N, C-alpha and C positions, 0 to 999 in steps of 0.2 A: 640813557636819558639824563642829561646833566641838569643841575639846578638852573632854573631860568629857561628850561626847554619848553616842551609842550604842556607841562603841568599834569600829565596823565600817569597813572600807575600801570596801565597795560595798553599795548598796541596789538591789534589783531589783523590778520589777513587771511584770505581764502584763495585757493588756487586749484586748478585741475590736478588730480593725482598723477596724470600722465605728463604734466608739464614739468619735467625735471629741471629745466633751466631756471624757472621761477622759484622752484623749491630750493635749489642750490643758492640762489641769491639771498633768499630769506634766511637760510641757515648761516651764510657768511655774515649777515647783518645781526645775527644773534637770536633770531626767532627759533622757537622749538615747536615741533608738531604737537598739537594738543588733541587732535581728533581727526577722524576720517568719516566722511559721509558717503555711504554707498549709493550708487545711482543718483547722484546729486544734481547733475546738470546735463543738458543736451548740447553736444558739440557738432560742428560741421555745418556746412551751408544748408543742407536739406534737413538738418536736425535728426540725422539717422543714428548717431552714436550717443548712447547714454554713458556718461563718465562719472567716476568717483571724484570727490573733492576732498581736499585736506584743509584743516583749520590750523593756523600757526599763531603763536602768541609770543610777545616779548614783554616781560615784566620789568619795572624799574629796578627791582631787586636782582635781576639777572645781570645787570651791568656792574 
């Protein structure tokens, strides 16, 4: 996060733990996994699958 950027010291995102593509994109962008939420969300059209979630963060000091 360069000077004159968003002016934030931390960016965060959440994703399904099963969504490896989203997690890879976040890692390539410099995000680090900060936590895991067990049985965090319901996935699927009928809401039949309860999935874990992950929390990722990118700090200004990480760059």
